[in-house]
Every structure is written in structure tokens, then in C-alpha cells.
All heavy atoms as TSV, in Angstrom:
chain	resi	resn	atom	element	x	y	z
A	1	MET	N	N	39.018	-41.736	-39.661
A	1	MET	CA	C	39.759	-41.852	-40.900
A	1	MET	C	C	40.729	-40.690	-41.026
A	1	MET	O	O	40.392	-39.555	-40.692
A	1	MET	CB	C	38.798	-41.896	-42.077
A	1	MET	CG	C	37.858	-43.066	-42.025
A	1	MET	SD	S	36.976	-43.228	-43.578
A	1	MET	CE	C	35.756	-44.386	-43.034
A	2	SER	N	N	41.873	-40.974	-41.541
A	2	SER	CA	C	42.927	-39.962	-41.568
A	2	SER	C	C	42.646	-38.805	-42.513
A	2	SER	O	O	43.210	-37.729	-42.363
A	2	SER	CB	C	44.255	-40.617	-41.942
A	2	SER	OG	O	44.177	-41.146	-43.252
A	3	TRP	N	N	41.765	-38.986	-43.497
A	3	TRP	CA	C	41.503	-37.916	-44.467
A	3	TRP	C	C	40.212	-37.155	-44.196
A	3	TRP	O	O	39.859	-36.258	-44.931
A	3	TRP	CB	C	41.491	-38.471	-45.897
A	3	TRP	CG	C	40.732	-39.748	-46.030
A	3	TRP	CD1	C	41.243	-41.014	-45.944
A	3	TRP	CD2	C	39.338	-39.904	-46.253
A	3	TRP	NE1	N	40.247	-41.940	-46.108
A	3	TRP	CE2	C	39.051	-41.290	-46.297
A	3	TRP	CE3	C	38.281	-39.017	-46.419
A	3	TRP	CZ2	C	37.776	-41.801	-46.499
A	3	TRP	CZ3	C	37.004	-39.532	-46.614
A	3	TRP	CH2	C	36.776	-40.901	-46.652
A	4	THR	N	N	39.500	-37.491	-43.142
A	4	THR	CA	C	38.276	-36.784	-42.793
A	4	THR	C	C	38.612	-35.374	-42.308
A	4	THR	O	O	39.491	-35.199	-41.468
A	4	THR	CB	C	37.499	-37.536	-41.697
A	4	THR	OG1	O	37.201	-38.849	-42.165
A	4	THR	CG2	C	36.208	-36.822	-41.331
A	5	VAL	N	N	37.910	-34.382	-42.823
A	5	VAL	CA	C	38.131	-32.998	-42.384
A	5	VAL	C	C	37.422	-32.812	-41.044
A	5	VAL	O	O	36.208	-32.979	-40.947
A	5	VAL	CB	C	37.596	-31.983	-43.422
A	5	VAL	CG1	C	37.823	-30.560	-42.934
A	5	VAL	CG2	C	38.246	-32.215	-44.771
A	6	ASP	N	N	38.196	-32.476	-40.048
A	6	ASP	CA	C	37.643	-32.267	-38.712
A	6	ASP	C	C	38.169	-30.946	-38.145
A	6	ASP	O	O	38.914	-30.234	-38.808
A	6	ASP	CB	C	37.974	-33.448	-37.790
A	6	ASP	CG	C	39.464	-33.726	-37.687
A	6	ASP	OD1	O	40.272	-32.842	-38.020
A	6	ASP	OD2	O	39.825	-34.838	-37.269
A	7	THR	N	N	37.760	-30.624	-36.935
A	7	THR	CA	C	38.155	-29.348	-36.346
A	7	THR	C	C	39.671	-29.252	-36.155
A	7	THR	O	O	40.239	-28.165	-36.260
A	7	THR	CB	C	37.453	-29.105	-35.002
A	7	THR	OG1	O	37.650	-30.230	-34.158
A	7	THR	CG2	C	35.976	-28.872	-35.197
A	8	GLU	N	N	40.331	-30.371	-35.897
A	8	GLU	CA	C	41.781	-30.351	-35.730
A	8	GLU	C	C	42.475	-29.971	-37.039
A	8	GLU	O	O	43.418	-29.178	-37.039
A	8	GLU	CB	C	42.275	-31.700	-35.227
A	8	GLU	CG	C	41.809	-31.988	-33.804
A	8	GLU	CD	C	41.756	-33.468	-33.493
A	8	GLU	OE1	O	42.051	-34.294	-34.376
A	8	GLU	OE2	O	41.413	-33.797	-32.349
A	9	LYS	N	N	42.008	-30.502	-38.153
A	9	LYS	CA	C	42.601	-30.154	-39.445
A	9	LYS	C	C	42.273	-28.707	-39.819
A	9	LYS	O	O	43.122	-27.993	-40.356
A	9	LYS	CB	C	42.113	-31.107	-40.532
A	9	LYS	CG	C	42.734	-32.487	-40.417
A	9	LYS	CD	C	42.377	-33.338	-41.590
A	9	LYS	CE	C	43.023	-34.692	-41.503
A	9	LYS	NZ	N	42.407	-35.590	-40.559
A	10	MET	N	N	41.073	-28.275	-39.533
A	10	MET	CA	C	40.699	-26.891	-39.827
A	10	MET	C	C	41.521	-25.919	-38.968
A	10	MET	O	O	41.843	-24.824	-39.416
A	10	MET	CB	C	39.205	-26.672	-39.597
A	10	MET	CG	C	38.303	-27.372	-40.598
A	10	MET	SD	S	38.502	-26.817	-42.294
A	10	MET	CE	C	37.739	-25.196	-42.208
A	11	ALA	N	N	41.890	-26.328	-37.766
A	11	ALA	CA	C	42.696	-25.473	-36.884
A	11	ALA	C	C	44.108	-25.268	-37.435
A	11	ALA	O	O	44.775	-24.294	-37.076
A	11	ALA	CB	C	42.753	-26.075	-35.488
A	12	LEU	N	N	44.554	-26.142	-38.325
A	12	LEU	CA	C	45.884	-26.017	-38.928
A	12	LEU	C	C	45.921	-24.970	-40.039
A	12	LEU	O	O	46.989	-24.606	-40.507
A	12	LEU	CB	C	46.331	-27.371	-39.501
A	12	LEU	CG	C	46.496	-28.504	-38.489
A	12	LEU	CD1	C	46.773	-29.809	-39.224
A	12	LEU	CD2	C	47.605	-28.190	-37.501
A	13	THR	N	N	44.759	-24.505	-40.453
A	13	THR	CA	C	44.684	-23.559	-41.561
A	13	THR	C	C	44.748	-22.123	-41.057
A	13	THR	O	O	44.702	-21.869	-39.855
A	13	THR	CB	C	43.367	-23.737	-42.346
A	13	THR	OG1	O	42.279	-23.292	-41.535
A	13	THR	CG2	C	43.152	-25.178	-42.756
A	14	ASN	N	N	44.811	-21.198	-41.998
A	14	ASN	CA	C	44.809	-19.779	-41.680
A	14	ASN	C	C	43.379	-19.257	-41.837
A	14	ASN	O	O	43.064	-18.529	-42.770
A	14	ASN	CB	C	45.783	-19.050	-42.606
A	14	ASN	CG	C	45.954	-17.599	-42.237
A	14	ASN	OD1	O	45.574	-17.195	-41.148
A	14	ASN	ND2	N	46.507	-16.828	-43.141
A	15	ASN	N	N	42.490	-19.683	-40.938
A	15	ASN	CA	C	41.073	-19.311	-40.971
A	15	ASN	C	C	40.395	-19.698	-42.282
A	15	ASN	O	O	39.635	-18.920	-42.865
A	15	ASN	CB	C	40.886	-17.813	-40.712
A	15	ASN	CG	C	41.235	-17.458	-39.295
A	15	ASN	OD1	O	40.956	-18.209	-38.368
A	15	ASN	ND2	N	41.860	-16.314	-39.114
A	16	ALA	N	N	40.670	-20.909	-42.748
A	16	ALA	CA	C	40.091	-21.383	-44.003
A	16	ALA	C	C	38.597	-21.612	-43.876
A	16	ALA	O	O	38.071	-21.847	-42.791
A	16	ALA	CB	C	40.767	-22.682	-44.428
A	17	PHE	N	N	37.930	-21.528	-45.018
A	17	PHE	CA	C	36.523	-21.892	-45.101
A	17	PHE	C	C	36.441	-23.325	-45.600
A	17	PHE	O	O	37.271	-23.758	-46.409
A	17	PHE	CB	C	35.783	-20.989	-46.089
A	17	PHE	CG	C	35.543	-19.611	-45.558
A	17	PHE	CD1	C	36.443	-18.592	-45.826
A	17	PHE	CD2	C	34.435	-19.327	-44.789
A	17	PHE	CE1	C	36.236	-17.318	-45.342
A	17	PHE	CE2	C	34.214	-18.059	-44.299
A	17	PHE	CZ	C	35.119	-17.049	-44.571
A	18	PHE	N	N	35.425	-24.055	-45.155
A	18	PHE	CA	C	35.206	-25.407	-45.669
A	18	PHE	C	C	34.239	-25.307	-46.842
A	18	PHE	O	O	33.168	-24.724	-46.734
A	18	PHE	CB	C	34.631	-26.340	-44.597
A	18	PHE	CG	C	34.374	-27.706	-45.143
A	18	PHE	CD1	C	35.420	-28.581	-45.362
A	18	PHE	CD2	C	33.094	-28.097	-45.481
A	18	PHE	CE1	C	35.194	-29.832	-45.908
A	18	PHE	CE2	C	32.856	-29.344	-46.020
A	18	PHE	CZ	C	33.913	-30.214	-46.229
A	19	MET	N	N	34.660	-25.883	-47.971
A	19	MET	CA	C	33.831	-25.862	-49.179
A	19	MET	C	C	33.610	-27.292	-49.662
A	19	MET	O	O	34.508	-28.123	-49.599
A	19	MET	CB	C	34.529	-25.066	-50.285
A	19	MET	CG	C	34.782	-23.630	-49.932
A	19	MET	SD	S	35.742	-22.771	-51.191
A	19	MET	CE	C	34.552	-22.683	-52.506
A	20	HIS	N	N	32.414	-27.552	-50.152
A	20	HIS	CA	C	32.092	-28.836	-50.770
A	20	HIS	C	C	30.869	-28.610	-51.636
A	20	HIS	O	O	29.971	-27.871	-51.275
A	20	HIS	CB	C	31.811	-29.902	-49.713
A	20	HIS	CG	C	31.859	-31.291	-50.234
A	20	HIS	ND1	N	30.831	-31.819	-50.972
A	20	HIS	CD2	C	32.801	-32.249	-50.131
A	20	HIS	CE1	C	31.151	-33.067	-51.294
A	20	HIS	NE2	N	32.352	-33.342	-50.797
A	21	CYS	N	N	30.824	-29.242	-52.784
A	21	CYS	CA	C	29.718	-28.981	-53.715
A	21	CYS	C	C	28.451	-29.747	-53.367
A	21	CYS	O	O	27.419	-29.545	-53.995
A	21	CYS	CB	C	30.153	-29.281	-55.145
A	21	CYS	SG	S	30.639	-30.984	-55.390
A	22	LEU	N	N	28.500	-30.617	-52.392
A	22	LEU	CA	C	27.370	-31.421	-51.920
A	22	LEU	C	C	26.878	-32.379	-53.009
A	22	LEU	O	O	27.043	-32.085	-54.175
A	22	LEU	CB	C	26.226	-30.549	-51.412
A	22	LEU	CG	C	26.538	-29.660	-50.218
A	22	LEU	CD1	C	25.291	-28.880	-49.813
A	22	LEU	CD2	C	27.057	-30.440	-49.033
A	23	PRO	N	N	26.328	-33.477	-52.679
A	23	PRO	CA	C	26.140	-34.013	-51.329
A	23	PRO	C	C	27.467	-34.492	-50.733
A	23	PRO	O	O	28.413	-34.777	-51.460
A	23	PRO	CB	C	25.188	-35.182	-51.535
A	23	PRO	CG	C	25.425	-35.632	-52.926
A	23	PRO	CD	C	25.814	-34.396	-53.704
A	24	VAL	N	N	27.492	-34.577	-49.432
A	24	VAL	CA	C	28.698	-35.001	-48.726
A	24	VAL	C	C	28.321	-36.063	-47.703
A	24	VAL	O	O	27.228	-36.030	-47.137
A	24	VAL	CB	C	29.396	-33.799	-48.047
A	24	VAL	CG1	C	28.549	-33.207	-46.950
A	24	VAL	CG2	C	30.762	-34.174	-47.534
A	25	ARG	N	N	29.198	-37.002	-47.514
A	25	ARG	CA	C	28.967	-38.043	-46.502
A	25	ARG	C	C	29.477	-37.527	-45.170
A	25	ARG	O	O	30.674	-37.446	-44.926
A	25	ARG	CB	C	29.673	-39.331	-46.901
A	25	ARG	CG	C	29.047	-39.918	-48.160
A	25	ARG	CD	C	29.658	-41.207	-48.543
A	25	ARG	NE	N	29.277	-42.219	-47.557
A	25	ARG	CZ	C	29.763	-43.441	-47.564
A	25	ARG	NH1	N	30.627	-43.810	-48.474
A	25	ARG	NH2	N	29.380	-44.303	-46.650
A	26	ARG	N	N	28.530	-37.150	-44.334
A	26	ARG	CA	C	28.881	-36.603	-43.019
A	26	ARG	C	C	29.602	-37.642	-42.183
A	26	ARG	O	O	29.270	-38.818	-42.200
A	26	ARG	CB	C	27.624	-36.140	-42.281
A	26	ARG	CG	C	27.056	-34.852	-42.835
A	26	ARG	CD	C	25.756	-34.511	-42.122
A	26	ARG	NE	N	25.312	-33.197	-42.505
A	26	ARG	CZ	C	25.314	-32.152	-41.685
A	26	ARG	NH1	N	25.703	-32.276	-40.444
A	26	ARG	NH2	N	24.910	-30.981	-42.104
A	27	ASN	N	N	30.587	-37.168	-41.460
A	27	ASN	CA	C	31.418	-37.974	-40.577
A	27	ASN	C	C	32.245	-39.027	-41.314
A	27	ASN	O	O	32.795	-39.926	-40.708
A	27	ASN	CB	C	30.593	-38.596	-39.455
A	27	ASN	CG	C	29.988	-37.522	-38.584
A	27	ASN	OD1	O	30.677	-36.608	-38.157
A	27	ASN	ND2	N	28.692	-37.595	-38.354
A	28	MET	N	N	32.317	-38.900	-42.653
A	28	MET	CA	C	33.264	-39.693	-43.432
A	28	MET	C	C	34.184	-38.728	-44.174
A	28	MET	O	O	35.388	-38.859	-44.131
A	28	MET	CB	C	32.546	-40.607	-44.419
A	28	MET	CG	C	31.822	-41.726	-43.724
A	28	MET	SD	S	31.726	-43.254	-44.637
A	28	MET	CE	C	33.355	-43.609	-45.153
A	29	ILE	N	N	33.598	-37.759	-44.868
A	29	ILE	CA	C	34.373	-36.743	-45.581
A	29	ILE	C	C	34.650	-35.560	-44.657
A	29	ILE	O	O	35.742	-35.027	-44.629
A	29	ILE	CB	C	33.609	-36.255	-46.839
A	29	ILE	CG1	C	33.270	-37.432	-47.757
A	29	ILE	CG2	C	34.385	-35.169	-47.564
A	29	ILE	CD1	C	34.465	-38.176	-48.300
A	30	VAL	N	N	33.624	-35.170	-43.922
A	30	VAL	CA	C	33.722	-34.014	-43.027
A	30	VAL	C	C	32.877	-34.282	-41.785
A	30	VAL	O	O	31.812	-34.887	-41.871
A	30	VAL	CB	C	33.255	-32.728	-43.738
A	30	VAL	CG1	C	31.834	-32.828	-44.232
A	30	VAL	CG2	C	33.439	-31.505	-42.870
A	31	THR	N	N	33.369	-33.827	-40.650
A	31	THR	CA	C	32.604	-34.025	-39.420
A	31	THR	C	C	31.461	-33.013	-39.334
A	31	THR	O	O	31.505	-31.953	-39.955
A	31	THR	CB	C	33.508	-33.882	-38.177
A	31	THR	OG1	O	34.112	-32.593	-38.184
A	31	THR	CG2	C	34.575	-34.971	-38.148
A	32	ASP	N	N	30.454	-33.370	-38.567
A	32	ASP	CA	C	29.293	-32.490	-38.402
A	32	ASP	C	C	29.687	-31.112	-37.875
A	32	ASP	O	O	29.154	-30.101	-38.330
A	32	ASP	CB	C	28.276	-33.111	-37.443
A	32	ASP	CG	C	27.510	-34.269	-38.059
A	32	ASP	OD1	O	27.416	-34.333	-39.298
A	32	ASP	OD2	O	27.012	-35.116	-37.289
A	33	ASP	N	N	30.603	-31.069	-36.924
A	33	ASP	CA	C	30.962	-29.774	-36.341
A	33	ASP	C	C	31.646	-28.855	-37.349
A	33	ASP	O	O	31.512	-27.634	-37.262
A	33	ASP	CB	C	31.809	-29.932	-35.079
A	33	ASP	CG	C	33.032	-30.804	-35.280
A	33	ASP	OD1	O	33.018	-31.658	-36.174
A	33	ASP	OD2	O	34.010	-30.631	-34.526
A	34	VAL	N	N	32.333	-29.394	-38.348
A	34	VAL	CA	C	32.960	-28.558	-39.376
A	34	VAL	C	C	31.914	-28.084	-40.381
A	34	VAL	O	O	31.856	-26.901	-40.719
A	34	VAL	CB	C	34.102	-29.311	-40.095
A	34	VAL	CG1	C	34.584	-28.540	-41.315
A	34	VAL	CG2	C	35.252	-29.556	-39.135
A	35	ILE	N	N	31.070	-28.988	-40.860
A	35	ILE	CA	C	30.107	-28.611	-41.897
A	35	ILE	C	C	29.033	-27.667	-41.367
A	35	ILE	O	O	28.448	-26.890	-42.123
A	35	ILE	CB	C	29.490	-29.851	-42.569
A	35	ILE	CG1	C	28.916	-29.474	-43.934
A	35	ILE	CG2	C	28.446	-30.510	-41.689
A	35	ILE	CD1	C	28.591	-30.631	-44.822
A	36	GLU	N	N	28.796	-27.687	-40.081
A	36	GLU	CA	C	27.787	-26.807	-39.493
A	36	GLU	C	C	28.401	-25.563	-38.853
A	36	GLU	O	O	27.693	-24.763	-38.249
A	36	GLU	CB	C	26.966	-27.577	-38.471
A	36	GLU	CG	C	26.131	-28.674	-39.121
A	36	GLU	CD	C	25.417	-29.552	-38.135
A	36	GLU	OE1	O	25.456	-29.254	-36.921
A	36	GLU	OE2	O	24.824	-30.548	-38.570
A	37	SER	N	N	29.696	-25.379	-39.009
A	37	SER	CA	C	30.371	-24.238	-38.386
A	37	SER	C	C	30.179	-22.966	-39.206
A	37	SER	O	O	29.813	-23.024	-40.384
A	37	SER	CB	C	31.869	-24.525	-38.247
A	37	SER	OG	O	32.507	-24.371	-39.495
A	38	PRO	N	N	30.455	-21.823	-38.621
A	38	PRO	CA	C	30.397	-20.556	-39.370
A	38	PRO	C	C	31.432	-20.490	-40.499
A	38	PRO	O	O	31.297	-19.699	-41.419
A	38	PRO	CB	C	30.692	-19.491	-38.314
A	38	PRO	CG	C	30.450	-20.138	-37.003
A	38	PRO	CD	C	30.698	-21.597	-37.195
A	39	ARG	N	N	32.463	-21.329	-40.460
A	39	ARG	CA	C	33.501	-21.350	-41.496
A	39	ARG	C	C	33.121	-22.281	-42.653
A	39	ARG	O	O	33.911	-22.492	-43.556
A	39	ARG	CB	C	34.843	-21.801	-40.909
A	39	ARG	CG	C	35.330	-20.994	-39.730
A	39	ARG	CD	C	35.652	-19.565	-39.986
A	39	ARG	NE	N	36.677	-19.387	-40.993
A	39	ARG	CZ	C	36.961	-18.213	-41.536
A	39	ARG	NH1	N	36.314	-17.136	-41.142
A	39	ARG	NH2	N	37.878	-18.097	-42.456
A	40	SER	N	N	31.933	-22.826	-42.635
A	40	SER	CA	C	31.461	-23.692	-43.712
A	40	SER	C	C	30.613	-22.880	-44.682
A	40	SER	O	O	29.676	-22.187	-44.278
A	40	SER	CB	C	30.616	-24.833	-43.134
A	40	SER	OG	O	30.010	-25.572	-44.166
A	41	ILE	N	N	30.945	-22.976	-45.976
A	41	ILE	CA	C	30.167	-22.256	-46.986
A	41	ILE	C	C	29.616	-23.238	-48.030
A	41	ILE	O	O	29.520	-22.921	-49.206
A	41	ILE	CB	C	30.998	-21.134	-47.635
A	41	ILE	CG1	C	32.299	-21.651	-48.220
A	41	ILE	CG2	C	31.257	-20.026	-46.637
A	41	ILE	CD1	C	33.075	-20.604	-49.000
A	42	VAL	N	N	29.225	-24.423	-47.556
A	42	VAL	CA	C	28.736	-25.447	-48.477
A	42	VAL	C	C	27.393	-25.084	-49.109
A	42	VAL	O	O	27.163	-25.394	-50.279
A	42	VAL	CB	C	28.666	-26.842	-47.816
A	42	VAL	CG1	C	30.035	-27.349	-47.455
A	42	VAL	CG2	C	27.757	-26.836	-46.612
A	43	ILE	N	N	26.516	-24.425	-48.384
A	43	ILE	CA	C	25.201	-24.083	-48.944
A	43	ILE	C	C	25.331	-23.038	-50.047
A	43	ILE	O	O	24.799	-23.235	-51.150
A	43	ILE	CB	C	24.227	-23.629	-47.834
A	43	ILE	CG1	C	24.019	-24.751	-46.804
A	43	ILE	CG2	C	22.896	-23.176	-48.432
A	43	ILE	CD1	C	23.471	-26.054	-47.376
A	44	PRO	N	N	26.061	-21.933	-49.845
A	44	PRO	CA	C	26.244	-20.987	-50.956
A	44	PRO	C	C	26.965	-21.623	-52.149
A	44	PRO	O	O	26.653	-21.334	-53.301
A	44	PRO	CB	C	27.074	-19.859	-50.355
A	44	PRO	CG	C	26.844	-19.941	-48.894
A	44	PRO	CD	C	26.617	-21.395	-48.596
A	45	GLU	N	N	27.921	-22.493	-51.878
A	45	GLU	CA	C	28.644	-23.149	-52.965
A	45	GLU	C	C	27.715	-24.061	-53.753
A	45	GLU	O	O	27.763	-24.108	-54.986
A	45	GLU	CB	C	29.828	-23.946	-52.416
A	45	GLU	CG	C	30.660	-24.568	-53.504
A	45	GLU	CD	C	31.843	-25.355	-52.977
A	45	GLU	OE1	O	31.974	-25.512	-51.760
A	45	GLU	OE2	O	32.631	-25.811	-53.817
A	46	ALA	N	N	26.855	-24.791	-53.068
A	46	ALA	CA	C	25.902	-25.666	-53.750
A	46	ALA	C	C	24.934	-24.846	-54.597
A	46	ALA	O	O	24.564	-25.254	-55.698
A	46	ALA	CB	C	25.139	-26.512	-52.732
A	47	ALA	N	N	24.540	-23.690	-54.106
A	47	ALA	CA	C	23.654	-22.814	-54.881
A	47	ALA	C	C	24.352	-22.325	-56.146
A	47	ALA	O	O	23.730	-22.241	-57.214
A	47	ALA	CB	C	23.201	-21.643	-54.023
A	48	ASN	N	N	25.633	-22.015	-56.052
A	48	ASN	CA	C	26.397	-21.604	-57.227
A	48	ASN	C	C	26.480	-22.720	-58.255
A	48	ASN	O	O	26.503	-22.463	-59.462
A	48	ASN	CB	C	27.815	-21.175	-56.833
A	48	ASN	CG	C	27.831	-19.850	-56.113
A	48	ASN	OD1	O	26.903	-19.067	-56.204
A	48	ASN	ND2	N	28.899	-19.608	-55.379
A	49	ARG	N	N	26.536	-23.945	-57.781
A	49	ARG	CA	C	26.610	-25.096	-58.680
A	49	ARG	C	C	25.370	-25.168	-59.567
A	49	ARG	O	O	25.458	-25.455	-60.751
A	49	ARG	CB	C	26.764	-26.368	-57.852
A	49	ARG	CG	C	26.833	-27.619	-58.654
A	49	ARG	CD	C	27.005	-28.798	-57.721
A	49	ARG	NE	N	26.869	-30.034	-58.454
A	49	ARG	CZ	C	26.760	-31.199	-57.894
A	49	ARG	NH1	N	26.783	-31.302	-56.584
A	49	ARG	NH2	N	26.634	-32.283	-58.608
A	50	VAL	N	N	24.218	-24.890	-58.991
A	50	VAL	CA	C	22.963	-24.920	-59.752
A	50	VAL	C	C	22.992	-23.862	-60.853
A	50	VAL	O	O	22.674	-24.141	-62.009
A	50	VAL	CB	C	21.751	-24.704	-58.818
A	50	VAL	CG1	C	20.471	-24.521	-59.613
A	50	VAL	CG2	C	21.618	-25.865	-57.849
A	51	VAL	N	N	23.400	-22.656	-60.510
A	51	VAL	CA	C	23.464	-21.567	-61.486
A	51	VAL	C	C	24.470	-21.905	-62.583
A	51	VAL	O	O	24.218	-21.672	-63.772
A	51	VAL	CB	C	23.818	-20.231	-60.796
A	51	VAL	CG1	C	24.040	-19.130	-61.805
A	51	VAL	CG2	C	22.726	-19.843	-59.813
A	52	SER	N	N	25.594	-22.455	-62.207
A	52	SER	CA	C	26.613	-22.830	-63.201
A	52	SER	C	C	26.085	-23.878	-64.170
A	52	SER	O	O	26.291	-23.775	-65.384
A	52	SER	CB	C	27.864	-23.358	-62.501
A	52	SER	OG	O	28.413	-22.383	-61.680
A	53	ALA	N	N	25.406	-24.876	-63.659
A	53	ALA	CA	C	24.843	-25.921	-64.520
A	53	ALA	C	C	23.784	-25.340	-65.456
A	53	ALA	O	O	23.735	-25.695	-66.639
A	53	ALA	CB	C	24.244	-27.035	-63.672
A	54	GLN	N	N	22.958	-24.453	-64.953
A	54	GLN	CA	C	21.945	-23.822	-65.794
A	54	GLN	C	C	22.586	-23.009	-66.914
A	54	GLN	O	O	22.104	-23.015	-68.050
A	54	GLN	CB	C	21.038	-22.921	-64.947
A	54	GLN	CG	C	20.125	-23.691	-64.028
A	54	GLN	CD	C	19.379	-22.781	-63.067
A	54	GLN	OE1	O	19.812	-21.677	-62.764
A	54	GLN	NE2	N	18.244	-23.257	-62.575
A	55	THR	N	N	23.667	-22.318	-66.615
A	55	THR	CA	C	24.362	-21.519	-67.628
A	55	THR	C	C	24.944	-22.405	-68.717
A	55	THR	O	O	24.833	-22.093	-69.911
A	55	THR	CB	C	25.479	-20.684	-66.966
A	55	THR	OG1	O	24.885	-19.837	-65.972
A	55	THR	CG2	C	26.223	-19.847	-67.978
A	56	VAL	N	N	25.532	-23.508	-68.333
A	56	VAL	CA	C	26.096	-24.443	-69.318
A	56	VAL	C	C	24.998	-24.995	-70.219
A	56	VAL	O	O	25.136	-25.021	-71.449
A	56	VAL	CB	C	26.863	-25.581	-68.618
A	56	VAL	CG1	C	27.223	-26.690	-69.597
A	56	VAL	CG2	C	28.114	-25.041	-67.938
A	57	ILE	N	N	23.891	-25.410	-69.638
A	57	ILE	CA	C	22.779	-25.954	-70.436
A	57	ILE	C	C	22.223	-24.889	-71.372
A	57	ILE	O	O	21.956	-25.148	-72.547
A	57	ILE	CB	C	21.680	-26.517	-69.511
A	57	ILE	CG1	C	22.208	-27.768	-68.803
A	57	ILE	CG2	C	20.412	-26.837	-70.293
A	57	ILE	CD1	C	21.319	-28.269	-67.693
A	58	LYS	N	N	22.068	-23.662	-70.874
A	58	LYS	CA	C	21.552	-22.572	-71.702
A	58	LYS	C	C	22.456	-22.332	-72.915
A	58	LYS	O	O	21.992	-22.210	-74.045
A	58	LYS	CB	C	21.434	-21.306	-70.865
A	58	LYS	CG	C	20.924	-20.086	-71.632
A	58	LYS	CD	C	20.819	-18.875	-70.709
A	58	LYS	CE	C	20.261	-17.692	-71.411
A	58	LYS	NZ	N	21.249	-16.917	-72.138
A	59	ARG	N	N	23.746	-22.280	-72.676
A	59	ARG	CA	C	24.684	-22.034	-73.783
A	59	ARG	C	C	24.704	-23.187	-74.774
A	59	ARG	O	O	24.853	-22.964	-75.985
A	59	ARG	CB	C	26.085	-21.758	-73.237
A	59	ARG	CG	C	26.131	-20.406	-72.551
A	59	ARG	CD	C	27.517	-20.019	-72.144
A	59	ARG	NE	N	27.474	-18.742	-71.457
A	59	ARG	CZ	C	28.518	-18.167	-70.911
A	59	ARG	NH1	N	29.697	-18.757	-70.973
A	59	ARG	NH2	N	28.400	-17.014	-70.307
A	60	MET	N	N	24.550	-24.399	-74.289
A	60	MET	CA	C	24.496	-25.555	-75.201
A	60	MET	C	C	23.253	-25.486	-76.088
A	60	MET	O	O	23.321	-25.729	-77.288
A	60	MET	CB	C	24.506	-26.849	-74.410
A	60	MET	CG	C	25.843	-27.162	-73.765
A	60	MET	SD	S	25.816	-28.568	-72.637
A	60	MET	CE	C	25.271	-29.873	-73.703
A	61	LEU	N	N	22.132	-25.117	-75.482
A	61	LEU	CA	C	20.890	-25.020	-76.242
A	61	LEU	C	C	20.924	-23.873	-77.237
A	61	LEU	O	O	20.403	-23.979	-78.358
A	61	LEU	CB	C	19.695	-24.876	-75.303
A	61	LEU	CG	C	19.375	-26.119	-74.453
A	61	LEU	CD1	C	18.300	-25.812	-73.432
A	61	LEU	CD2	C	18.974	-27.290	-75.337
A	62	GLU	N	N	21.549	-22.768	-76.849
A	62	GLU	CA	C	21.672	-21.631	-77.767
A	62	GLU	C	C	22.541	-21.966	-78.970
A	62	GLU	O	O	22.382	-21.393	-80.042
A	62	GLU	CB	C	22.266	-20.428	-77.028
A	62	GLU	CG	C	21.310	-19.798	-76.044
A	62	GLU	CD	C	21.963	-18.712	-75.214
A	62	GLU	OE1	O	23.204	-18.634	-75.136
A	62	GLU	OE2	O	21.205	-17.940	-74.599
A	63	ALA	N	N	23.470	-22.902	-78.802
A	63	ALA	CA	C	24.379	-23.267	-79.882
A	63	ALA	C	C	23.722	-24.214	-80.897
A	63	ALA	O	O	24.298	-24.456	-81.961
A	63	ALA	CB	C	25.634	-23.921	-79.297
A	64	LEU	N	N	22.554	-24.719	-80.593
A	64	LEU	CA	C	21.883	-25.653	-81.526
A	64	LEU	C	C	21.341	-24.958	-82.738
A	64	LEU	O	O	20.942	-23.868	-82.776
A	64	LEU	CB	C	20.754	-26.394	-80.806
A	64	LEU	CG	C	21.194	-27.359	-79.729
A	64	LEU	CD1	C	19.973	-27.979	-79.053
A	64	LEU	CD2	C	22.080	-28.465	-80.286
């Protein structure tokens, strides 16, 4: 697919990191070699998502 992020597209960047909030459809959105590369930061990004959601819920509850 023309929009799938693969190593060729990543090679066009200036040492970019691959980010995705997960879940992701492997080999449709991003190829396995990109998501498992050292330039992939999907796991730390997904962890940040959890903290962000918890903060939003906490602030909503505090406003009650």
C-alpha cells in the first residue's frame, strides 16, 4: 500500500522517529521492520497515553 510506513519512507527523513499511539495494524500502517527498529518509540508513546488519560479523568473528577 502506498501509505504504509516502511524503511524506504523512513530513509527519506532526517533520522525521524516512528511514533504511533497503538494499537497499530502491522504491515498495513507500518511494517514490522520499522515498528521494531531502534527509531521506533511506540512503547514510550503508548505509556504516555495512559498517563495523559489518567490526568484527564482525575481533573474531571476533581471538578465535580
